[in-house]
PLY file of the C-alpha trace (Angstrom):
ply
format ascii 1.0
element vertex 280
property float x
property float y
property float z
element edge 279
property int vertex1
property int vertex2
end_header
-24.49 -2.54 2.27
-22.64 -0.54 -0.17
-19.50 -2.08 -1.96
-16.53 0.34 -2.36
-14.13 -1.14 -5.23
-10.38 -0.08 -4.49
-7.40 -0.34 -6.95
-3.96 -0.14 -5.07
-1.05 0.22 -7.29
2.63 0.06 -6.82
2.55 -2.68 -3.72
0.73 -5.88 -3.11
0.13 -8.41 -0.46
0.68 -11.38 -2.90
4.04 -12.95 -3.83
6.76 -9.97 -4.09
10.23 -12.35 -4.19
11.41 -10.25 -7.37
11.53 -6.99 -4.93
12.40 -9.06 -1.84
8.91 -9.02 -0.26
6.33 -11.49 1.08
8.32 -14.64 0.38
6.25 -17.93 1.01
8.07 -18.86 3.76
7.19 -15.82 5.47
3.27 -15.93 4.48
2.10 -19.35 4.12
0.89 -21.08 7.49
2.76 -18.69 9.68
1.72 -18.05 13.37
0.20 -14.68 14.66
0.84 -12.60 17.53
-0.67 -14.03 20.81
-3.33 -12.05 23.03
-0.92 -10.57 25.24
2.31 -9.10 25.02
4.83 -10.65 27.49
7.79 -8.27 27.67
11.24 -9.43 27.06
14.68 -8.12 27.02
14.99 -8.27 23.13
11.50 -6.72 22.77
10.11 -9.94 21.46
7.22 -11.33 23.25
8.45 -14.41 25.42
5.61 -16.41 24.10
5.07 -15.82 20.61
8.35 -13.67 19.56
6.44 -10.94 17.99
6.94 -6.98 19.08
4.85 -5.16 21.17
3.72 -3.15 17.99
2.73 -6.35 16.10
0.66 -7.09 19.28
-1.10 -3.57 19.01
-1.87 -3.99 15.10
-2.69 -7.78 15.52
-0.67 -9.35 12.64
2.87 -9.85 11.69
4.77 -6.69 10.43
8.35 -8.41 10.19
9.18 -11.85 9.28
10.06 -13.92 12.19
12.39 -16.07 10.11
13.37 -13.76 7.18
14.83 -15.16 3.96
18.33 -13.97 3.14
19.01 -13.54 -0.38
21.77 -12.45 -2.87
20.86 -8.77 -3.62
23.94 -7.43 -5.67
27.58 -6.77 -5.55
29.36 -3.83 -3.74
32.29 -2.08 -5.62
34.80 -4.55 -4.71
33.03 -7.11 -6.05
31.79 -8.70 -2.83
28.20 -10.00 -2.60
25.71 -8.06 -0.61
22.89 -9.91 0.84
19.37 -8.58 1.78
16.73 -10.19 4.01
13.32 -10.54 3.05
10.83 -8.24 4.50
6.77 -7.56 4.02
5.47 -5.21 1.52
4.35 -1.74 1.96
0.77 -2.78 1.61
0.97 -5.56 4.03
2.64 -3.38 6.68
0.23 -0.31 6.04
-3.17 -1.85 5.79
-4.44 -0.60 8.99
-3.86 2.84 7.94
-5.21 2.29 4.34
-8.48 0.55 5.74
-8.71 3.42 8.45
-8.57 6.07 5.69
-11.14 4.36 3.87
-13.63 4.11 6.64
-13.17 7.84 7.08
-14.02 8.52 3.83
-16.97 5.93 3.06
-18.13 4.98 6.64
-18.16 1.89 8.54
-21.30 0.29 6.85
-19.65 -0.61 3.70
-17.95 -3.83 2.09
-14.76 -3.21 0.57
-13.22 -5.10 -2.43
-9.31 -4.23 -3.53
-7.09 -5.60 -6.29
-3.59 -4.72 -6.59
-1.30 -3.81 -9.53
2.36 -4.03 -9.80
4.52 -5.85 -12.29
6.88 -7.38 -9.80
4.42 -9.48 -7.69
2.48 -12.63 -8.49
-0.76 -14.39 -7.62
-0.51 -17.16 -5.34
-3.75 -18.29 -3.85
-1.86 -20.18 -1.43
-1.39 -16.88 0.34
-5.19 -16.10 0.76
-5.77 -17.71 4.01
-3.19 -15.44 5.73
-4.45 -12.33 3.68
-7.93 -13.28 4.70
-7.15 -13.70 8.32
-5.31 -10.12 8.60
-8.00 -8.46 6.75
-10.45 -10.13 9.13
-8.39 -8.80 12.27
-8.29 -5.28 10.88
-12.06 -5.37 10.14
-12.58 -5.94 13.91
-10.02 -3.63 15.21
-11.41 -0.73 13.03
-15.31 -2.12 13.70
-15.78 -2.18 10.15
-19.43 -3.66 9.76
-18.79 -5.15 6.28
-15.76 -6.96 4.84
-12.27 -5.96 3.85
-11.68 -8.45 0.85
-8.87 -9.07 -1.77
-11.10 -9.52 -4.83
-10.62 -11.72 -7.91
-8.42 -11.54 -9.82
-6.54 -10.65 -6.74
-3.49 -8.73 -8.63
-2.79 -7.52 -11.90
0.99 -8.44 -12.82
1.80 -5.35 -15.12
2.20 -1.70 -15.53
-0.65 0.73 -15.22
-0.89 1.39 -18.73
-1.20 -2.16 -19.45
-4.11 -3.11 -16.77
-6.58 -2.95 -20.20
-4.85 -5.70 -21.90
-5.08 -8.08 -19.19
-7.36 -11.13 -19.73
-8.97 -10.88 -16.49
-9.75 -7.08 -16.65
-13.38 -6.64 -17.83
-13.69 -2.81 -18.01
-14.25 -2.48 -14.25
-14.08 1.04 -12.78
-13.30 1.76 -9.28
-14.40 4.18 -6.42
-10.84 4.63 -5.05
-7.32 4.30 -6.43
-4.49 4.28 -3.94
-0.75 4.55 -4.89
1.05 2.85 -2.24
4.87 3.37 -2.02
5.50 4.04 -5.58
5.35 6.61 -8.54
6.93 10.04 -7.54
8.14 11.53 -10.77
6.19 9.06 -12.99
3.13 8.19 -11.80
1.38 11.60 -11.69
2.57 12.45 -15.17
-0.13 13.51 -17.41
-0.30 10.12 -19.44
-0.94 8.17 -16.08
-3.02 10.42 -14.55
-5.36 10.28 -17.55
-5.38 6.41 -16.95
-5.94 6.68 -13.31
-8.68 9.44 -14.15
-10.46 6.90 -16.70
-10.13 3.93 -14.21
-12.56 5.85 -11.75
-16.29 5.52 -11.76
-18.27 8.79 -12.76
-19.37 10.71 -9.77
-23.03 9.99 -8.87
-23.57 12.45 -6.12
-23.73 9.69 -3.51
-20.10 8.08 -3.41
-16.88 10.07 -3.47
-14.18 8.81 -6.10
-10.78 9.54 -4.95
-7.00 8.80 -5.80
-4.75 8.77 -2.62
-0.92 8.88 -2.17
0.51 6.62 0.73
4.12 6.99 1.40
6.45 6.25 4.32
6.46 8.84 7.27
9.50 10.84 7.58
10.49 9.62 11.06
12.31 12.90 11.77
9.26 14.76 11.23
6.57 12.35 12.72
6.99 9.62 15.32
6.86 6.21 13.56
5.40 2.80 15.51
7.37 0.85 13.15
10.09 1.05 10.29
8.38 1.45 6.90
5.03 2.99 8.38
3.28 5.13 5.91
0.61 7.84 5.72
-1.55 9.59 3.29
0.18 12.55 2.16
-0.03 14.52 -1.22
3.08 14.05 -3.41
4.21 17.68 -2.96
4.29 17.28 0.69
6.34 13.66 0.19
8.92 15.15 -2.13
9.51 18.06 0.20
9.63 15.75 3.22
12.32 13.54 1.60
14.59 16.46 1.04
17.56 15.82 3.61
16.76 12.29 4.47
19.76 9.85 3.71
17.91 8.03 1.06
16.87 11.09 -0.74
14.91 10.92 -4.02
16.61 11.79 -7.21
16.08 15.53 -7.46
15.03 15.38 -11.10
12.24 13.05 -9.90
11.27 15.52 -7.07
11.18 18.36 -9.70
8.89 16.41 -11.90
6.52 15.00 -9.23
6.08 18.58 -7.96
5.34 19.85 -11.29
3.24 17.32 -12.19
0.90 17.38 -9.26
0.49 20.98 -9.10
-0.48 20.81 -12.79
-3.21 18.41 -11.98
-4.47 20.90 -9.09
-4.20 23.78 -11.12
-5.51 22.68 -14.43
-7.99 19.90 -14.13
-11.20 21.06 -12.87
-12.70 17.60 -12.41
-10.36 17.00 -9.15
-9.63 18.89 -5.88
-7.34 18.11 -3.09
-9.34 16.71 0.09
-7.55 15.11 3.18
-4.29 15.03 1.04
-6.22 13.05 -1.76
-7.31 13.87 -5.11
-11.24 13.90 -4.80
-13.09 13.81 -8.23
-15.98 16.23 -7.93
-17.55 16.09 -11.51
0 1
1 2
2 3
3 4
4 5
5 6
6 7
7 8
8 9
9 10
10 11
11 12
12 13
13 14
14 15
15 16
16 17
17 18
18 19
19 20
20 21
21 22
22 23
23 24
24 25
25 26
26 27
27 28
28 29
29 30
30 31
31 32
32 33
33 34
34 35
35 36
36 37
37 38
38 39
39 40
40 41
41 42
42 43
43 44
44 45
45 46
46 47
47 48
48 49
49 50
50 51
51 52
52 53
53 54
54 55
55 56
56 57
57 58
58 59
59 60
60 61
61 62
62 63
63 64
64 65
65 66
66 67
67 68
68 69
69 70
70 71
71 72
72 73
73 74
74 75
75 76
76 77
77 78
78 79
79 80
80 81
81 82
82 83
83 84
84 85
85 86
86 87
87 88
88 89
89 90
90 91
91 92
92 93
93 94
94 95
95 96
96 97
97 98
98 99
99 100
100 101
101 102
102 103
103 104
104 105
105 106
106 107
107 108
108 109
109 110
110 111
111 112
112 113
113 114
114 115
115 116
116 117
117 118
118 119
119 120
120 121
121 122
122 123
123 124
124 125
125 126
126 127
127 128
128 129
129 130
130 131
131 132
132 133
133 134
134 135
135 136
136 137
137 138
138 139
139 140
140 141
141 142
142 143
143 144
144 145
145 146
146 147
147 148
148 149
149 150
150 151
151 152
152 153
153 154
154 155
155 156
156 157
157 158
158 159
159 160
160 161
161 162
162 163
163 164
164 165
165 166
166 167
167 168
168 169
169 170
170 171
171 172
172 173
173 174
174 175
175 176
176 177
177 178
178 179
179 180
180 181
181 182
182 183
183 184
184 185
185 186
186 187
187 188
188 189
189 190
190 191
191 192
192 193
193 194
194 195
195 196
196 197
197 198
198 199
199 200
200 201
201 202
202 203
203 204
204 205
205 206
206 207
207 208
208 209
209 210
210 211
211 212
212 213
213 214
214 215
215 216
216 217
217 218
218 219
219 220
220 221
221 222
222 223
223 224
224 225
225 226
226 227
227 228
228 229
229 230
230 231
231 232
232 233
233 234
234 235
235 236
236 237
237 238
238 239
239 240
240 241
241 242
242 243
243 244
244 245
245 246
246 247
247 248
248 249
249 250
250 251
251 252
252 253
253 254
254 255
255 256
256 257
257 258
258 259
259 260
260 261
261 262
262 263
263 264
264 265
265 266
266 267
267 268
268 269
269 270
270 271
271 272
272 273
273 274
274 275
275 276
276 277
277 278
278 279
């Protein structure tokens, strides 16, 4: 059985408390949705308190007991609090695994490692992560395993991956940018790093760089808040225009320019399924 190696940049399923994601209380030893949703007035299951959508995907998408933390001060000096949530990768593993199966088939093992400076490795998270991944394997009929592989997570910026003690020169079949990077990740410098982290094309297994971003609910229906899909950065940027939390206009321009440059000037890559496919 072929093994597909995946590097996920920008989000993780480990401890992301620095960003308000994946608090230990919301991860370690938590209950999972029950087998069948029992309707209630507050849209939470009468038996397990999870939503109908969480029963559909088979695992928690929103903490039952979110942690309230001090986030900032407003203009009047009053404290602003934020409730913890799950990260982009955590909530969108289904669409990510679904796409990997579409590209590589079901008869594969998938090993993934994450990279972001704001998360840290906590092996106490692994039982919950493994349970989620096992649920998704069965739902999507993957014949192999979907596994978070050691060293599990690189706590660094992309450019510093080569400096990590546990990085051993590994190359990847696929690199996924999840909820990060418009205006900076697709610059010539960072694209060169991602390109060099991909395996050489051997004629048997495709190599991809993919971008995963939140669906604009005004354009496409969401199952849940924060649901993402694969989209090229140009679509991502143009979809953001007009939204309440619109991106910085300069970041939008840089992202469109840099991604267009990759497509127009780099003969190693073409766009396929809204991802960059390495062809030589």
